[in-house]
C-alpha positions, 0 to 999 in steps of 0.5 A: 500499500505505502507503494501506492501512496508514492504512485499516487502522490508521484502522479498527483506531482506530474500531473501538476507539471503537465498542467505548467507544460500545457499552460505555456502551449496554450500561452502561445495561443493566447490571441484565440477568444477564450484562451484566457479562461482556459489558462486560468483553468490549467492554474486552476488544475495545477493547483488542485494537483498539488495541494492534494499531494501535499495533503495526501503526503501531510501526517497531521490532520491539521496540515491535511485540512489546510491543503484540503482548504487550497484544493476548494481554490482549484475546484472553486476556480476550474469550472467556471473557468472551463464554463466561460471557455467554452461559451466564448470559444465557440462563440455562443456569446460574443463577449463575457460580460463582467456582471456575468462572470462575477455571478457564475463565480459568486456560488464557487466563491462562496464554497470557498469561503464556508471552507476556509471558515469552517472551523467556526460553523462546521458546514463543509466538514464536520469532523474527521477520522483518524488518519490510517497509518498504512495508507496515510488517508484520513476520511472527512465527515461532510457537512450540510454545505458540502452536498450543496457544494457538489450540486453546484458542480456537477451542474456546472459539469453537466451544463458543459457536457450539453453545450459540448453535445450540442457543438458536436451536432452543429459541426461536421467537420471532423477536425472540429468533432474531434476537439469536442470529443476530446475535450468531452472526455477531458470533463468528463473523466475527473467526474467519474473519479470524483463519483468513485470518490464520494461513493460507497463502494470506494475501493479504498475509502477517504482516497479521491480518486479525482487527481488520477482522472484529472492526470488522463484529462490532461493528457487528452488536453495535450493531445487535442492540442497537438494532434487536433490543432485545437485552439488551431483550427477554431471552430468558427460559427456559420455567421462569423465565416459566411455572413460576415465575409466582405467577400460576396458568397454563393453555394450553388447545387449540383443542379446549377441551382442558388442555394445559398448567399451571404449578404455581402454578395447583393450588396456587391452585385445589386442587379443580379437575380439572385433567388434561392432555386434560380439558376446559377448559369443565368447569373454568369450569363448576365456577367458575361460567361455563357459556357457553363462555368461548373463543368469538368471542375476538379480544382478550383478555376477563376474568372474575372469579369468588369461591370460597369452598372451601377458603377465600375466594378472588376470581379474576380470569380472563384468556384471550388467544387464542394466535397464531404465525406467523399460525396459531391454536394455542388460548387462553392463560388466566391465573388472577389472584389478587385476593383481598387486594386486592379484599376490601381495596378493598371494605373501603376502599369500605365505609369511604369510605362509612361516612366520607362519611355521617359527614362529611354528618352532621358537615356538618349538625350544623355547619349546624346549630350555626351556625345555633343561634349565631345564632338565639334558642332560644325565637322562631326569631329572629335573636339580638343578635350575628347582628343587628349583624353584619348591620346593620353590613354592610346598611348599608355596602351601602344607602350604596354603593347611595343606599338608606335603611334603617329600624330598628324597635325593639320592646318588649311592653308591661307584659311582667313583669306578664304574668310575675307575673299568668300566670306564666312558660310564659304569657309564653314564649308571647306571646314566642313569638307575637310572633316568628311574627308577625315572621316571616310580616309582613315580607320575605324581604330583611327581618331581625328579632331578639329583642334581649333579654327582651321587646325586639325589632328588625327591619331594613327595607332599602329602606324610608323612615320613612313606610313603616316606620311603616307596617309597625310599625302593622300589626305593632301591631295584628295583635299587639293583636288576636292577644293579643286572641284567645289563650285563654291570656290574659285580658288584652290584651298590646300593644307600643310601637315606635320607628323610625329611618332611614338616611339621614334620622336618622343615618348608622351604626348607633350612632346609629340603634340610639340614635334608635330607642330614644329613639323607644320612650322617648317612645312609652312615655312617650306612653301605650304600644301606639304607633309613633314616630318623630323623621322630621317627614314621617312620621305618627304620634307624632313624638320632639321633641329 
């Protein structure tokens, strides 16, 4: 028997521990309606089982009576808390009023008060038997008010069982029904243990079997939370889901008849002829869907319709088959008002398209501005700023690859006299002519530049002095012939060219510019209309230093 006593105490303590663990599970779901009352109930179970274990372990009458009084706190708190939880969780009442909660707890609080003041009146216990030395149990001689407390507890318990039974018939979803069954058993089992305790057939006199049965209740409740998603799959009432949804909902049977709809549907589509038993196909034809949308639906299908009367409205229609217990019952049709979102999406798409067009225009303008910044507006050749930067980079590349590079400096002979005799318009035409010849004669890798006024530069990567000389001579002859053939000129216009080369003449841009300029000056001194350079192996005139 001593071993049994030890087992009994351990079960009570273990039940308390499981209750505390369950408390934290429920705490994570405290946002669920009614969960605060369930938390109170779990605390009550923990207190009751802990107090009973301590009562059982106590060796004096005073100690057992004290812990028995603590048990009454747990008993008096548990059932009202469970009752309030069920009322709120299953939406039997929308909100628990403080007055109703006080009224529900008033009688249990009275019993608790009488238990703690029993020495004054003896209404709960009229006396006590001796403590059994083998079982350490004590038989209580109950007072007249004890029967009332039992009736009160059993009334609350029967009320809970009645409510849960109604909910079981109310909901057809298997998940909800499994929740209700487990919750039903969790409430019923402690009462069975209490009945055994109060009966004359109690196998162990004075032994309260309620804590042992409450252990199985806690286990069942734990399973309902973990396996059947209690407090996750809320048994939401039809009024909450069906009637209060903002989307329009229509239920259609297998004969395409309208059997139900929520209040939001006629508000969303006031012109639809929605009647019980009416044709759903006719409704869809009014919406512009002429085919049968319910045929061959295995999964959900979507339609989008746009309505102009009484106002513009874009509706997303979702049709889903309804199955219950592997039996086809019809279709669920959801009408989702997508007007605001779709119009916003369209406006955003239009704005994005316009923005992309503007960005393309800006990009083109940027490229144009960039090109204008590096081009001479008259001839279309590169300007000096670009040429200076390009020349420096190209010279570095030639040094790295050990390749030559030549620089032509070109000047139109007696250009001032052309402007003076024929005007600046003809002068500009001569400049443009030279620019076009430079563009057409040289390679893509060559860079031509209007250096300023009537001076031009040509950079010839990869060409030695003699090769550059030949190119310059061809340029001179071609320009001479072009001016001779020009109808707007009554005189021949020529050019002079000075050449420098890397690595023969210099190894930096400054000196190469200087040498080309000296060579150009020498060409003018020698009579103009000629090409000069300082390379000794180059044909043509040589500049002496």
